[in-house]
C-alpha positions as CSV (number, residue, x, y, z in Angstrom):
1,X,39.6,136.6,-42.6
2,X,40.0,133.2,-40.9
3,X,38.3,131.4,-38.1
4,X,40.1,131.5,-34.7
5,X,40.4,127.7,-34.7
6,X,42.7,127.9,-37.7
7,X,45.1,130.1,-35.8
8,X,45.0,127.9,-32.7
9,X,46.2,124.9,-34.8
10,X,49.6,126.5,-35.0
11,X,50.4,127.4,-31.4
12,X,50.4,125.7,-28.0
13,X,47.7,127.2,-25.8
14,X,48.2,127.3,-22.0
15,X,44.8,128.6,-21.1
16,X,41.7,129.8,-23.0
17,X,38.9,131.9,-21.6
18,X,35.8,132.5,-23.8
19,X,33.8,130.3,-26.1
20,X,33.1,130.4,-29.8
21,X,35.0,130.4,-33.1
22,X,34.9,134.0,-34.4
23,X,36.2,135.3,-37.7
24,X,39.5,137.1,-37.2
25,X,39.8,140.0,-39.5
26,X,43.4,141.1,-38.7
27,X,46.4,140.5,-36.5
28,X,48.3,143.3,-34.7
29,X,50.5,144.0,-31.8
30,X,49.6,147.8,-31.9
31,X,46.4,148.6,-30.1
32,X,46.1,151.7,-32.3
33,X,45.7,149.5,-35.4
34,X,43.0,147.3,-33.9
35,X,39.7,147.2,-35.9
36,X,36.5,145.3,-35.2
37,X,37.3,141.6,-35.4
38,X,41.0,141.9,-34.8
39,X,43.3,139.6,-32.8
40,X,45.5,141.7,-30.5
41,X,48.8,140.1,-29.5
42,X,50.2,141.6,-26.3
43,X,54.0,141.6,-26.7
44,X,56.4,142.5,-24.0
45,X,58.6,144.8,-26.0
46,X,61.9,146.5,-25.3
47,X,60.3,149.8,-24.6
48,X,56.6,149.1,-23.7
49,X,54.6,146.1,-22.6
50,X,51.6,145.4,-24.8
51,X,49.7,143.9,-21.9
52,X,49.2,147.5,-20.8
53,X,47.1,148.1,-23.9
54,X,44.7,145.2,-23.7
55,X,41.9,147.3,-22.5
56,X,42.5,149.8,-25.3
57,X,42.5,147.1,-27.9
58,X,39.2,145.7,-26.6
59,X,37.6,149.1,-26.8
60,X,38.8,149.3,-30.4
61,X,37.0,146.1,-31.3
62,X,39.5,143.2,-30.6
63,X,37.6,139.9,-30.4
64,X,40.7,137.9,-29.4
65,X,43.5,138.8,-27.0
66,X,46.7,136.7,-27.1
67,X,48.7,137.2,-24.0
68,X,51.3,135.8,-21.6
69,X,49.5,137.2,-18.5
70,X,45.8,137.3,-18.3
71,X,44.4,140.8,-17.4
72,X,42.7,141.2,-14.0
73,X,39.5,142.4,-15.6
74,X,38.0,140.0,-18.2
75,X,35.4,141.4,-20.5
76,X,32.5,139.3,-21.8
77,X,32.6,138.7,-25.5
78,X,36.4,138.7,-25.7
79,X,38.3,135.5,-26.1
80,X,41.6,135.4,-24.1
81,X,44.3,133.0,-25.2
82,X,47.3,132.5,-22.9
83,X,50.6,131.4,-24.4
84,X,54.2,131.2,-23.1
85,X,55.7,133.6,-25.7
86,X,53.6,136.2,-27.5
87,X,56.6,137.6,-29.4
88,X,57.0,134.2,-31.0
89,X,53.3,133.7,-31.4
90,X,52.9,137.0,-33.2
91,X,54.9,135.8,-36.2
92,X,53.1,132.5,-36.3
93,X,49.7,134.2,-36.2
94,X,50.7,136.7,-38.9
95,X,52.0,133.8,-41.1
96,X,48.7,132.0,-40.7
97,X,46.7,135.1,-41.4
98,X,48.6,135.7,-44.7
99,X,48.3,132.0,-45.8
100,X,51.8,130.9,-44.7
101,X,53.6,132.8,-47.6
102,X,57.1,131.6,-46.8
103,X,56.0,128.0,-47.8
104,X,55.3,129.3,-51.3
105,X,58.6,131.2,-51.9
106,X,62.3,130.2,-51.4
107,X,63.4,132.5,-48.5
108,X,67.1,132.8,-47.9
109,X,68.3,134.7,-44.8
110,X,71.7,136.4,-44.5
111,X,73.1,137.1,-41.0
112,X,76.4,138.4,-39.7
113,X,77.9,141.7,-38.5
114,X,79.2,142.8,-41.9
115,X,78.3,141.8,-45.4
116,X,74.6,141.1,-44.9
117,X,73.4,143.9,-47.2
118,X,75.9,143.1,-49.9
119,X,75.3,139.4,-50.0
120,X,71.5,139.6,-49.9
121,X,71.4,142.4,-52.5
122,X,73.8,140.6,-54.9
123,X,71.8,137.4,-54.6
124,X,68.7,139.4,-55.5
125,X,70.5,141.0,-58.5
126,X,71.8,137.7,-59.6
127,X,68.4,136.1,-59.5
128,X,66.9,138.9,-61.6
129,X,69.8,138.6,-64.1
130,X,69.2,134.8,-64.4
131,X,65.6,135.4,-65.3
132,X,63.9,134.6,-62.0
133,X,61.3,136.6,-60.2
134,X,62.8,137.7,-56.9
135,X,62.4,139.9,-53.9
136,X,64.6,141.6,-51.3
137,X,64.5,142.8,-47.7
138,X,67.6,144.9,-47.0
139,X,68.9,147.9,-45.0
140,X,69.1,150.0,-48.2
141,X,65.9,149.1,-50.0
142,X,63.2,146.4,-50.4
143,X,62.2,145.1,-53.8
144,X,59.4,143.0,-55.2
145,X,60.7,142.0,-58.6
146,X,62.2,145.3,-59.9
147,X,60.0,147.7,-58.0
148,X,61.7,149.4,-55.0
149,X,60.1,150.1,-51.6
150,X,61.5,152.1,-48.8
151,X,63.3,150.1,-46.1
152,X,62.7,151.2,-42.5
153,X,64.4,148.3,-40.6
154,X,67.1,145.8,-41.5
155,X,64.5,143.1,-40.8
156,X,60.9,144.3,-40.6
157,X,58.5,143.4,-37.8
158,X,56.7,140.1,-38.0
159,X,53.4,141.5,-39.4
160,X,55.1,143.7,-42.1
161,X,57.3,140.8,-42.9
162,X,54.5,138.3,-43.5
163,X,52.3,140.8,-45.3
164,X,55.2,141.7,-47.6
165,X,56.0,138.0,-48.3
166,X,52.3,137.5,-49.2
167,X,52.7,140.4,-51.7
168,X,55.8,138.8,-53.1
169,X,54.1,135.4,-53.6
170,X,51.1,137.1,-55.3
171,X,53.6,138.9,-57.6
172,X,55.0,135.5,-58.7
173,X,58.3,135.8,-56.9
174,X,60.2,132.5,-56.6
175,X,62.9,133.7,-54.3
176,X,63.2,136.2,-51.4
177,X,66.6,137.3,-50.0
178,X,66.6,139.0,-46.6
179,X,69.0,140.4,-44.1
180,X,68.4,138.8,-40.7
181,X,69.6,141.1,-37.9
182,X,70.4,139.9,-34.4
183,X,67.7,142.2,-33.1
184,X,65.2,140.4,-35.3
185,X,66.2,137.0,-34.0
186,X,66.1,138.1,-30.4
187,X,62.8,139.8,-30.8
188,X,61.3,136.8,-32.6
189,X,60.4,138.8,-35.7
190,X,61.3,135.8,-38.0
191,X,59.1,133.4,-36.1
192,X,56.6,131.7,-38.4
193,X,59.1,131.9,-41.4
194,X,60.2,128.8,-43.4
195,X,63.7,129.3,-44.6
196,X,65.1,127.6,-47.7
197,X,68.6,128.6,-46.7
198,X,70.8,130.7,-44.5
199,X,74.2,132.4,-44.8
200,X,76.6,133.4,-42.1
201,X,79.1,136.1,-43.1
202,X,81.0,136.9,-39.9
203,X,80.6,138.2,-36.4
204,X,82.5,140.9,-34.7
205,X,82.1,143.7,-32.1
206,X,78.7,145.4,-32.6
207,X,75.2,146.0,-31.0
208,X,76.5,145.5,-27.5
209,X,74.4,148.4,-26.4
210,X,71.4,146.1,-27.0
211,X,72.8,142.6,-26.3
212,X,75.1,143.7,-23.5
213,X,77.7,140.9,-24.0
214,X,79.4,139.4,-27.0
215,X,78.2,135.9,-25.9
216,X,74.5,137.2,-26.0
217,X,75.1,138.7,-29.4
218,X,76.6,135.4,-30.6
219,X,73.7,133.4,-29.2
220,X,71.2,135.6,-31.0
221,X,72.9,134.9,-34.3
222,X,73.2,131.2,-33.5
223,X,69.4,131.2,-32.7
224,X,68.7,131.7,-36.4
225,X,70.5,128.5,-37.4
226,X,69.2,126.5,-34.4
227,X,65.6,126.8,-35.8
228,X,66.4,125.8,-39.4
229,X,64.7,122.7,-40.8
230,X,66.5,119.7,-42.2
231,X,65.5,120.6,-45.7
232,X,67.3,124.0,-45.6
233,X,70.9,124.7,-46.2
234,X,73.3,126.6,-43.8
235,X,76.2,128.2,-45.7
236,X,79.0,129.3,-43.3
237,X,82.1,131.4,-43.7
238,X,84.7,129.1,-42.4
239,X,87.3,131.9,-42.3
240,X,85.4,133.2,-39.3
241,X,86.3,131.3,-36.2
242,X,82.7,131.5,-34.9
243,X,81.3,129.9,-38.1
244,X,81.4,126.4,-36.7
245,X,79.6,127.6,-33.5
246,X,76.7,128.9,-35.6
247,X,75.9,125.4,-36.9
248,X,76.2,123.4,-33.6
249,X,72.8,121.7,-33.1
250,X,71.7,122.9,-36.6
251,X,69.6,120.4,-38.5
252,X,70.1,122.0,-41.9
253,X,72.5,120.8,-44.6
254,X,75.8,122.4,-43.7
255,X,78.2,123.9,-46.3
256,X,81.2,126.2,-46.1
257,X,82.9,128.9,-48.1
258,X,86.4,130.4,-47.7
259,X,89.2,132.4,-49.1
260,X,91.8,130.7,-47.0
261,X,91.1,127.1,-46.4
262,X,89.6,124.0,-47.9
263,X,85.8,124.4,-48.2
264,X,82.8,123.6,-50.4
265,X,83.1,126.9,-52.1
266,X,86.7,128.3,-52.4
267,X,87.8,131.6,-54.0
268,X,91.3,132.8,-54.7
269,X,92.1,136.4,-55.5
270,X,94.3,136.5,-58.6
271,X,94.4,140.3,-59.1
272,X,93.1,143.2,-57.1
273,X,92.9,146.7,-58.7
274,X,90.8,149.8,-58.3
275,X,88.9,148.7,-61.4
276,X,88.0,145.4,-59.9
277,X,89.2,141.9,-59.1
278,X,90.1,138.7,-61.0
279,X,88.9,135.7,-59.0
280,X,89.1,132.0,-59.2
281,X,85.9,130.4,-57.8
282,X,86.1,126.6,-57.5
283,X,88.6,126.5,-60.2
284,X,86.8,128.9,-62.6
285,X,88.0,132.4,-63.3
286,X,85.7,135.5,-63.2
287,X,86.3,139.2,-63.4
288,X,84.2,141.4,-61.1
289,X,84.0,145.2,-60.5
290,X,84.3,144.7,-56.7
291,X,87.4,145.5,-54.7
292,X,89.0,143.9,-51.6
293,X,89.2,140.5,-50.0
294,X,86.0,141.1,-47.9
295,X,84.1,141.5,-51.2
296,X,85.7,138.4,-52.6
297,X,84.3,136.6,-49.5
298,X,80.9,138.1,-50.1
299,X,80.9,137.0,-53.7
300,X,81.9,133.5,-52.7
301,X,78.8,133.4,-50.4
302,X,76.7,134.5,-53.3
303,X,78.3,131.9,-55.6
304,X,77.8,129.1,-53.0
305,X,74.2,130.1,-52.3
306,X,73.4,130.2,-56.1
307,X,74.8,126.6,-56.5
308,X,72.8,125.4,-53.5
309,X,69.6,127.0,-54.9
310,X,70.2,125.0,-58.1
311,X,71.4,127.9,-60.3
312,X,74.5,126.0,-61.5
313,X,74.3,126.8,-65.2
314,X,76.6,128.2,-67.9
315,X,75.3,131.7,-67.3
316,X,76.1,131.8,-63.5
317,X,79.7,133.1,-63.6
318,X,79.0,135.5,-66.6
319,X,76.1,136.9,-64.6
320,X,78.2,137.3,-61.4
321,X,80.7,139.3,-63.5
322,X,78.0,141.9,-64.2
323,X,76.9,142.4,-60.6
324,X,77.2,146.0,-59.3
325,X,78.3,147.2,-55.8
326,X,75.5,148.1,-53.4
327,X,74.9,151.9,-52.9
328,X,77.1,153.1,-50.1
329,X,79.3,150.0,-50.0
330,X,82.8,150.8,-51.4
331,X,81.2,153.5,-53.5
332,X,84.0,155.3,-55.4
333,X,84.0,158.9,-56.8
334,X,87.0,160.2,-58.8
335,X,88.1,163.8,-59.1
336,X,89.4,165.4,-62.3
337,X,92.8,165.6,-60.6
338,X,93.2,161.9,-59.8
339,X,91.9,161.7,-56.2
340,X,89.7,158.7,-55.4
341,X,87.1,159.1,-52.6
342,X,85.4,155.9,-51.3
343,X,82.1,156.2,-49.4
344,X,81.4,153.1,-47.3
345,X,79.0,152.1,-44.6
346,X,81.8,150.6,-42.4
347,X,80.6,151.3,-38.9
348,X,82.3,148.5,-36.9
349,X,86.0,148.0,-36.1
350,X,86.1,144.9,-38.3
351,X,84.3,146.5,-41.3
352,X,86.6,149.5,-41.1
353,X,89.7,147.3,-41.0
354,X,88.5,145.4,-44.0
355,X,87.9,148.5,-46.1
356,X,91.2,150.1,-45.1
357,X,93.1,146.9,-45.8
358,X,91.5,146.7,-49.3
359,X,92.4,150.3,-50.1
360,X,96.0,149.9,-48.8
361,X,96.4,146.8,-51.0
362,X,95.7,148.8,-54.2
363,X,96.8,152.4,-53.6
364,X,100.1,153.3,-55.1
365,X,103.3,153.6,-53.1
366,X,103.8,157.2,-52.0
367,X,100.2,158.1,-52.1
368,X,98.2,158.8,-48.9
369,X,95.1,157.3,-47.5
370,X,93.0,159.9,-45.6
371,X,90.2,158.6,-43.5
372,X,87.1,160.5,-42.3
373,X,85.2,158.6,-39.7
374,X,82.9,159.1,-36.7
375,X,80.7,156.9,-34.5
376,X,77.0,156.8,-33.9
377,X,75.4,158.3,-30.8
378,X,73.2,156.3,-28.4
379,X,74.8,153.1,-29.6
380,X,77.5,150.6,-28.5
381,X,80.1,153.0,-27.0
382,X,82.7,150.2,-26.6
383,X,83.5,150.1,-30.3
384,X,84.4,153.8,-30.6
385,X,88.0,153.6,-29.4
386,X,88.4,150.3,-31.4
387,X,87.2,152.0,-34.6
388,X,89.6,154.9,-33.9
389,X,92.5,152.6,-33.4
390,X,91.8,150.8,-36.7
391,X,91.5,154.1,-38.6
392,X,94.8,155.5,-37.2
393,X,96.7,152.2,-37.6
394,X,95.9,151.9,-41.3
395,X,95.6,155.5,-42.6
396,X,98.2,158.2,-43.4
397,X,95.9,160.9,-41.9
398,X,92.6,160.7,-40.0
399,X,89.8,163.2,-39.4
400,X,87.4,162.3,-36.6
401,X,84.0,163.8,-37.1
402,X,80.3,163.3,-36.2
403,X,78.2,160.5,-37.6
404,X,74.7,160.3,-36.4
405,X,75.1,161.7,-32.9
406,X,71.4,161.3,-32.2
407,X,70.9,162.4,-28.5
408,X,74.6,162.6,-27.6
409,X,77.0,165.5,-28.0
410,X,79.3,164.8,-31.0
411,X,82.3,166.2,-29.1
412,X,81.8,163.6,-26.4
413,X,81.7,160.8,-29.0
414,X,84.9,162.0,-30.5
415,X,86.5,162.1,-27.0
416,X,85.5,158.4,-26.7
417,X,87.2,157.7,-30.0
418,X,90.4,159.5,-29.0
419,X,90.8,157.1,-26.1
420,X,91.8,154.5,-28.8
421,X,94.6,156.6,-30.2
422,X,98.1,156.2,-28.8
423,X,99.8,159.5,-27.8
424,X,102.5,159.1,-30.4
425,X,99.8,158.7,-33.1
426,X,97.9,161.8,-32.3
427,X,99.9,163.8,-34.7
428,X,98.1,162.0,-37.5
429,X,94.6,163.0,-36.2
430,X,92.6,166.1,-36.4
431,X,89.0,166.6,-35.2
432,X,86.3,168.5,-37.1
433,X,82.9,168.1,-35.6
434,X,81.0,169.4,-38.6
435,X,80.9,166.3,-41.0
436,X,80.5,168.4,-44.1
437,X,83.6,170.4,-43.3
438,X,85.5,167.3,-42.4
439,X,84.7,165.8,-45.8
440,X,85.6,169.0,-47.7
441,X,88.8,169.3,-45.7
442,X,89.9,165.8,-46.6
443,X,89.1,166.5,-50.3
444,X,91.1,169.8,-50.2
445,X,94.3,168.3,-48.7
446,X,94.3,165.2,-51.0
447,X,96.7,165.2,-53.9
448,X,96.8,163.3,-57.2
449,X,96.8,159.5,-56.5
450,X,95.6,159.9,-52.9
451,X,92.7,158.0,-51.6
452,X,90.0,159.3,-49.2
453,X,87.8,156.9,-47.2
454,X,84.6,158.4,-45.8
455,X,83.2,155.8,-43.5
456,X,80.2,155.1,-41.3
457,X,77.1,156.3,-43.2
458,X,77.4,154.9,-46.6
459,X,73.9,154.8,-48.2
460,X,72.3,157.0,-45.6
461,X,71.0,160.3,-46.9
462,X,70.4,161.9,-43.5
463,X,72.1,163.0,-40.3
464,X,70.3,162.6,-37.0
465,X,71.1,165.3,-34.4
466,X,69.0,165.7,-31.2
467,X,66.2,163.6,-32.5
468,X,65.9,165.6,-35.8
469,X,66.9,164.2,-39.2
470,X,68.1,166.5,-41.9
471,X,69.3,165.7,-45.4
472,X,73.0,164.6,-45.5
473,X,74.6,162.5,-48.2
474,X,78.4,161.8,-48.0
475,X,78.7,161.0,-51.7
476,X,76.8,164.0,-52.7
477,X,79.1,166.3,-50.7
478,X,82.2,164.7,-52.3
479,X,80.7,165.0,-55.8
480,X,79.8,168.7,-55.2
481,X,83.4,169.4,-54.1
482,X,85.0,167.6,-57.1
483,X,82.6,169.3,-59.5
484,X,83.9,172.7,-58.4
485,X,87.5,171.8,-59.2
């Protein structure tokens, strides 16, 4: 509980109607969660406008209404605060309510199309291994120290985010690592957060169903870096041509990492096998159980961030060598007959290209690479033919199947994918709509030494069809098949 005056110290007020300095017992943008004494923040969302629920919030007991547009009917006893941007103000108000938790913990955000989950999770793993108390927000799971919590969004809404950070501070956490999605930046979910550092992995074709244009997507990512303070660090992948764009107008300390060019943190891949990679990081060698150049890049980001956080001690590289791949990211299962199946979350053209390239680098000559892939429904349709083209170009055989079709017909999604396949390459492609049957078919035709890539869903343990979710786990299906051999 805090006095209203405390909240108003942190935002610019355009107009205020109503007197007094009441106690504020909670902050919410959901009128259904208003209780007596709450501040209701009317946010213009992507689906609904919170201004339509001001009256409902007042009936529930809201004493303060924060809005961009004052309602026509003003009710005595309610204080109305008009601001220019309620989405931004929501995060600031939530931060104030929870005692500005991000000022008491080192928050590091990771953004990019691919690699966010891996980099954030490995930094969390590394912190724990080095003896720090740490927390994680990720697509796969959230952690406070070593206790896991279900993750519902890549980046939670502003109130959940600030409340969780408060719990992390109360649990003694020194560091918090979090994925920062472009949606979160655009929707101001990270407003009110103080970042110690930020990491940019890469940016490729994705989320254009939401952002509409690549330039808008790029601008959303850049917005994260534009708002960093001068005491923060910005660690940028200089192998991505858009890396330099991210830090234009950025006040933070700028650092770079790379596999290909001179940078502050440079890694060279010495050996790349199915068992792992031998790397040279800033002149020091380390063995890791990860595979592929894209993972070498992710590990370089982790190494660089660790140095920038002050973890440069003799235990750093030995601890990095013990890090484990994230569930559903290059997750390998081997059959008794020498077939390797890899389950991976790759659901963009670039991510698919990276995984296929890694597998082709290490598979033996004469063995096949069989790819099972689909595309999500009700999402960016433009990437479907691009993903298909990447799969066909880099695979011996391809099975197009369903992913999470959501409200679309899976056959229509597959038709969109086929538009990316040249006529002469169609001999390499078969379509099996049922994903379970597609996976089992790939396993049945694979021979000793062959590699199967099952892409798109990774860690997900469900399939969403016509609004209904049912249990579905790619790795589980592969394991069941191999166990029957």
